[in-house]
C-alpha positions as CSV (number, residue, x, y, z in Angstrom):
1,S,-7.6,-17.0,10.2
2,L,-7.8,-14.4,13.1
3,H,-9.8,-11.5,12.8
4,L,-8.0,-8.0,12.5
5,K,-9.8,-6.4,15.2
6,D,-8.5,-9.0,17.8
7,M,-4.8,-9.3,16.4
8,S,-1.9,-8.2,18.5
9,V,0.8,-6.3,16.9
10,L,3.4,-8.6,15.1
11,S,6.7,-6.8,15.2
12,I,9.5,-9.5,16.1
13,C,10.3,-12.3,14.0
14,H,12.6,-15.1,14.9
15,S,15.6,-16.2,12.5
16,L,14.2,-18.4,9.7
17,N,17.5,-19.4,8.6
18,P,20.4,-20.4,10.7
19,S,22.9,-18.5,8.5
20,S,20.9,-15.3,8.3
21,S,19.0,-13.0,10.4
22,F,15.4,-12.0,9.5
23,S,14.0,-8.3,10.3
24,C,10.2,-7.8,10.6
25,T,8.5,-4.6,10.6
26,H,5.0,-3.7,11.9
27,S,4.4,-0.2,10.7
28,G,6.3,2.4,8.3
29,F,5.5,6.1,8.2
30,N,1.8,5.6,8.5
31,V,0.5,9.1,8.6
32,F,-2.9,10.8,9.3
33,T,-6.0,10.1,11.0
34,P,-8.9,7.3,10.3
35,G,-11.1,8.6,7.7
36,S,-14.9,8.8,7.8
37,R,-17.2,7.0,5.5
38,I,-16.5,7.5,1.9
39,H,-18.7,7.6,-1.0
40,T,-18.0,5.5,-4.0
41,L,-18.9,7.7,-7.1
42,I,-20.1,5.6,-10.0
43,A,-22.2,6.6,-13.0
44,P,-25.7,5.0,-13.4
45,P,-25.9,2.5,-16.4
46,P,-27.2,4.3,-19.4
47,E,-29.3,2.3,-21.8
48,D,-26.3,2.0,-24.2
49,N,-23.9,-0.2,-22.0
50,S,-21.1,0.7,-24.4
51,D,-21.0,4.3,-22.5
52,I,-20.6,2.7,-19.0
53,T,-17.7,3.9,-17.2
54,L,-16.7,3.4,-13.3
55,T,-15.3,6.7,-12.1
56,T,-12.3,4.7,-11.0
57,H,-11.7,3.5,-14.8
58,S,-11.3,7.1,-15.8
59,S,-10.5,9.2,-12.9
60,P,-7.2,8.6,-11.2
61,P,-6.4,10.5,-7.9
62,P,-5.2,13.9,-7.9
63,P,-1.4,14.2,-8.7
64,A,0.8,15.8,-6.3
65,P,0.3,19.6,-6.3
66,F,4.0,20.0,-7.7
67,E,5.9,18.6,-10.7
68,H,8.0,15.5,-10.4
69,C,11.4,16.3,-10.2
70,L,14.8,14.5,-9.3
71,V,15.4,15.3,-5.8
72,T,19.1,15.5,-4.2
73,T,19.9,16.1,-0.7
74,K,20.4,19.6,0.5
75,T,22.8,20.4,3.5
76,H,20.8,23.8,4.2
77,Q,19.0,24.0,7.1
78,I,15.6,22.9,6.5
79,T,14.1,25.5,8.7
80,S,15.2,28.2,6.4
81,Y,12.8,26.9,3.8
82,Y,9.9,25.0,5.8
83,T,8.0,25.5,8.8
84,I,7.8,22.1,10.5
85,N,4.9,21.6,13.1
86,K,6.7,19.3,15.7
87,E,3.5,19.4,17.7
88,E,1.5,17.8,14.9
89,V,2.8,14.3,14.3
90,L,1.3,12.5,11.5
91,G,2.8,9.1,12.2
92,G,5.9,7.3,13.1
93,G,7.9,4.2,11.9
94,R,11.0,2.4,11.9
95,F,13.4,5.3,11.8
96,G,11.8,8.3,13.0
97,M,8.7,10.6,12.9
98,V,6.5,12.3,10.1
99,H,5.2,15.8,10.7
100,K,3.2,18.3,8.7
101,C,5.0,21.0,7.3
102,V,4.7,24.1,5.1
103,E,6.8,25.5,2.5
104,K,7.6,29.1,3.4
105,S,7.8,30.5,-0.1
106,S,4.8,29.1,-1.5
107,G,2.4,28.1,1.4
108,L,2.3,24.7,0.2
109,V,1.3,22.0,2.9
110,L,3.5,18.9,2.8
111,A,4.7,16.0,5.0
112,A,8.2,15.9,6.4
113,K,9.6,12.5,7.4
114,I,12.6,13.0,9.7
115,I,14.7,9.9,9.4
116,K,17.5,9.1,12.1
117,A,20.7,8.6,9.9
118,R,23.9,9.0,11.8
119,S,26.3,6.5,10.2
120,Q,27.1,6.5,6.5
121,K,25.4,3.2,6.0
122,E,22.1,4.6,7.5
123,K,22.4,7.6,5.1
124,E,23.1,5.2,2.1
125,V,19.6,3.3,2.9
126,V,17.8,6.8,3.1
127,K,19.6,7.7,-0.3
128,C,18.4,4.6,-1.8
129,E,14.9,5.4,-0.9
130,I,15.3,8.9,-2.5
131,E,16.7,7.2,-5.7
132,V,13.6,5.0,-6.0
133,M,11.1,7.7,-5.4
134,N,12.9,9.8,-8.1
135,Q,12.0,7.1,-10.6
136,L,8.2,7.0,-9.5
137,N,6.1,9.4,-11.0
138,H,2.4,8.1,-11.0
139,A,-0.6,9.3,-9.3
140,N,-1.2,6.3,-7.1
141,L,2.6,6.6,-5.6
142,I,3.0,9.4,-3.1
143,Q,5.7,11.8,-4.4
144,L,8.8,13.3,-3.2
145,Y,9.4,17.0,-3.2
146,A,12.7,17.8,-1.5
147,A,15.4,16.3,0.9
148,F,17.7,17.7,3.6
149,E,21.0,16.2,5.1
150,S,22.2,16.9,8.6
151,R,24.9,15.2,10.8
152,H,22.5,13.1,12.4
153,E,19.3,12.8,10.1
154,I,17.8,12.9,6.5
155,I,14.4,14.7,6.0
156,L,12.3,13.8,3.1
157,V,9.8,16.3,2.2
158,M,6.7,14.7,0.6
159,E,3.3,15.1,-0.8
160,Y,0.6,15.2,1.7
161,V,-2.9,13.7,2.0
162,D,-5.1,13.7,4.8
163,G,-7.7,10.6,4.4
164,G,-6.0,8.3,6.9
165,E,-4.6,4.9,6.2
166,L,-6.5,2.1,4.4
167,F,-5.9,-0.1,7.5
168,D,-7.9,2.2,9.7
169,R,-10.9,1.5,7.6
170,I,-10.4,-2.3,7.9
171,I,-10.5,-2.1,11.8
172,D,-13.1,0.6,12.3
173,E,-16.1,-1.1,13.4
174,N,-18.2,2.0,12.3
175,Y,-17.1,1.7,8.7
176,K,-18.4,-0.9,6.4
177,L,-16.3,-1.8,3.4
178,T,-18.3,-3.3,0.6
179,E,-17.1,-5.3,-2.3
180,L,-17.2,-2.5,-4.7
181,D,-15.1,-0.3,-2.5
182,T,-12.5,-3.1,-2.4
183,V,-12.5,-3.2,-6.3
184,L,-11.9,0.4,-6.4
185,F,-9.0,0.3,-3.8
186,I,-7.4,-2.7,-5.3
187,R,-7.6,-1.4,-8.8
188,Q,-5.8,1.6,-8.0
189,I,-3.2,-0.4,-5.9
190,S,-2.7,-2.7,-8.9
191,E,-2.1,0.4,-11.2
192,G,0.6,1.6,-8.8
193,L,2.2,-1.5,-8.8
194,Q,2.1,-2.0,-12.4
195,H,4.0,1.4,-12.8
196,M,6.6,0.3,-10.1
197,H,7.2,-3.1,-11.9
198,K,7.6,-1.3,-15.4
199,M,10.1,0.8,-13.7
200,Y,11.7,-2.4,-12.1
201,I,11.0,-1.6,-8.7
202,L,9.8,-3.9,-5.9
203,H,7.8,-2.3,-3.1
204,L,8.4,-5.4,-0.7
205,D,6.4,-4.0,2.2
206,L,2.9,-3.7,0.9
207,K,0.2,-3.6,3.5
208,P,-2.9,-1.6,4.5
209,E,-0.8,0.6,6.6
210,N,1.3,1.7,3.6
211,I,-1.8,2.6,1.6
212,L,-3.2,6.1,2.1
213,C,-6.6,7.4,1.6
214,V,-6.2,10.9,-0.4
215,S,-9.2,12.5,1.5
216,R,-11.8,11.3,3.9
217,Q,-14.7,11.9,1.3
218,T,-13.2,10.1,-1.8
219,N,-12.0,6.5,-2.6
220,K,-8.7,7.5,-4.0
221,V,-5.4,5.9,-2.7
222,K,-1.8,6.3,-2.8
223,I,1.1,3.8,-1.8
224,I,3.4,5.1,0.4
225,D,6.8,4.1,2.3
226,F,9.6,3.0,-0.2
227,G,12.1,2.4,2.8
228,L,12.4,-1.1,1.8
229,A,11.8,-0.9,-1.8
230,R,14.7,-2.5,-4.2
231,R,15.5,-2.0,-7.8
232,Y,14.9,-5.3,-9.5
233,K,17.9,-6.5,-11.9
234,P,17.0,-9.9,-13.4
235,R,20.8,-11.0,-13.6
236,E,21.2,-10.2,-10.0
237,K,19.3,-12.8,-7.9
238,L,17.7,-10.6,-5.4
239,R,16.9,-12.1,-1.8
240,V,15.6,-10.1,1.2
241,N,15.2,-10.7,4.9
242,F,12.8,-8.2,6.1
243,G,9.2,-7.4,5.8
244,T,5.8,-7.7,8.0
245,P,5.2,-11.2,8.9
246,E,1.4,-11.3,7.7
247,F,2.4,-10.1,4.4
248,L,5.5,-12.1,3.5
249,A,5.5,-14.1,0.5
250,P,6.9,-17.8,0.8
251,E,10.0,-16.9,-1.1
252,V,10.9,-14.0,1.3
253,I,10.5,-16.5,4.2
254,N,12.6,-19.1,2.5
255,Y,15.5,-16.8,1.6
256,E,14.8,-17.3,-2.0
257,F,14.9,-15.0,-5.0
258,V,12.2,-12.5,-5.2
259,S,10.8,-10.4,-8.0
260,F,7.5,-8.9,-9.2
261,P,5.1,-11.8,-7.9
262,T,6.5,-11.1,-4.4
263,D,4.4,-8.0,-4.4
264,M,1.4,-9.6,-6.0
265,W,1.4,-12.1,-3.0
266,S,1.0,-9.1,-0.8
267,L,-1.7,-7.7,-2.9
268,G,-3.8,-10.9,-2.3
269,V,-3.5,-10.8,1.4
270,I,-4.5,-6.9,1.3
271,T,-7.6,-8.1,-0.9
272,Y,-8.5,-10.8,1.4
273,M,-8.3,-8.7,4.5
274,L,-10.5,-5.9,2.8
275,L,-13.2,-8.3,1.7
276,S,-13.5,-10.2,5.1
277,G,-11.7,-8.2,7.9
278,L,-9.6,-11.5,8.5
279,S,-6.1,-11.9,8.0
280,P,-5.4,-15.2,6.0
281,F,-2.4,-16.4,7.5
282,L,-2.2,-14.9,10.9
283,G,-1.3,-17.0,13.8
284,E,-1.1,-16.8,17.6
285,D,2.3,-15.8,17.0
286,D,5.0,-15.0,14.2
287,N,6.2,-18.6,14.1
288,E,2.8,-19.8,13.4
289,T,2.0,-17.1,10.8
290,L,5.2,-18.0,9.1
291,N,4.4,-21.8,9.1
292,N,0.9,-21.1,7.8
293,I,2.4,-18.9,4.8
294,L,5.0,-21.5,4.1
295,A,2.3,-24.2,3.9
296,C,0.2,-21.8,1.9
297,Q,-2.5,-22.8,4.4
298,W,-5.5,-20.4,3.8
299,S,-9.2,-20.9,2.9
300,F,-12.3,-18.6,2.4
301,E,-14.0,-18.3,5.8
302,E,-17.5,-19.3,5.3
303,A,-19.5,-16.6,7.0
304,E,-17.2,-13.7,6.0
305,F,-17.1,-14.7,2.3
306,A,-21.0,-15.8,2.0
307,D,-21.8,-12.8,0.0
308,I,-18.4,-12.1,-1.7
309,S,-18.5,-12.7,-5.7
310,E,-17.0,-15.8,-7.3
311,E,-14.7,-13.1,-9.2
312,A,-13.2,-11.9,-6.3
313,K,-12.5,-15.3,-4.9
314,D,-11.0,-16.2,-8.1
315,F,-8.8,-13.1,-8.0
316,I,-7.4,-14.0,-4.6
317,S,-6.8,-17.5,-5.5
318,R,-4.6,-16.4,-8.7
319,L,-2.5,-14.3,-6.2
320,L,-2.2,-16.6,-2.9
321,V,-0.2,-19.0,-4.9
322,K,3.0,-20.5,-3.4
323,S,5.0,-20.8,-6.8
324,K,5.4,-17.2,-7.8
325,S,5.6,-18.0,-11.3
326,W,1.8,-18.9,-11.3
327,R,0.8,-15.5,-9.7
328,M,-1.1,-12.9,-11.8
329,S,1.1,-9.9,-12.5
330,A,-0.1,-6.3,-11.9
331,S,-0.9,-6.1,-15.5
332,Q,-3.0,-9.3,-15.6
333,S,-4.7,-8.3,-12.3
334,L,-6.0,-5.4,-14.0
335,K,-7.5,-7.5,-16.8
336,H,-9.2,-9.9,-14.4
337,P,-13.1,-9.7,-14.7
338,W,-13.2,-8.6,-10.8
339,L,-11.4,-5.3,-11.7
340,S,-12.4,-4.9,-15.3
341,D,-16.0,-6.3,-15.6
342,R,-18.4,-3.3,-15.7
343,A,-21.5,-5.5,-15.8
344,L,-20.1,-7.2,-12.5
345,H,-19.4,-3.9,-10.9
346,Y,-22.9,-2.4,-11.6
347,H,-24.4,-5.7,-10.0
348,L,-22.1,-5.0,-6.9
349,H,-23.4,-1.6,-6.9
350,H,-27.1,-2.4,-7.0
351,K,-26.6,-4.7,-4.1
352,V,-25.6,-2.0,-1.8
353,N,-27.5,0.8,-3.7
354,N,-28.2,2.8,-0.6
355,S,-24.6,2.9,0.3
356,F,-23.5,4.8,-2.6
357,E,-23.8,8.3,-4.1
358,L,-24.7,8.4,-7.7
359,V,-23.0,10.8,-10.2
360,T,-23.8,11.3,-13.8
361,K,-21.2,11.2,-16.6
């Protein structure tokens, strides 16, 4: 394993199959700045343990400040309805840039994802992303508000959050993620995935850069960037040849059929990273990384995992399994003791008591 603080950007991947090309990404539309230290909010255990509730169990992140609606692209000038601050770049990715914007009629602060789409094929790809987002109404999934189409681009107007990427917290030397922090993050990611999978949608590009913190003061997160997401149709065997090397499941590299467990593999990699600051399969170059994944060659580094619970290790071990049929589903992950055992959570809390802010129920 290589430490994330020392890793180089992986953005190019060699062809893995003589008959097919393979496209790898590093970052999607990853927006906002690194957040400061957040406080995990949990209630102190009362004498009657039946009332014990972690805030994360009962308090989802705030919903988008607008009702979920079915969005279709408009051909009007977006500037008639929104003020886009081109000076304030929130992030960038494969297809363009993200800017902060304000709806003129309401003053609502939003994010405008400006995607270059000149050809009809490029426009269809973006409209596929819109179609996916139209089906996803969940507090842990970023919401779409409007879309505008012009000759050379499509602009997606989305929910805005300002807590920074989860990735920033992993690599920030001044920020110490605890195991309980990770429980809270992974539980929410699992809840978002559970909803996506219930809607038969695969994310297929899950990574810390695509998880946003809602604010700098809380532990609430939302999954973003559905540009590579696909609808899963069991009778239509889906293969994909894209992704970010470190997070690719073996079946993607082998150009085999993908399904819900493909996202769960990525969740396992993210969990490992959050707990250790290490990337479990990262090699010196993309080929080495991909070979490590294909060999399912990983281990718990002794120093980094010395204080990590056995439940956390078991959670990862049930996700980083080469055979996708043996991986936990999103629903099963939420029932795993590491995410569901309140007594364990209080034990983790008391290990780092000084790092947490207590609230009473």
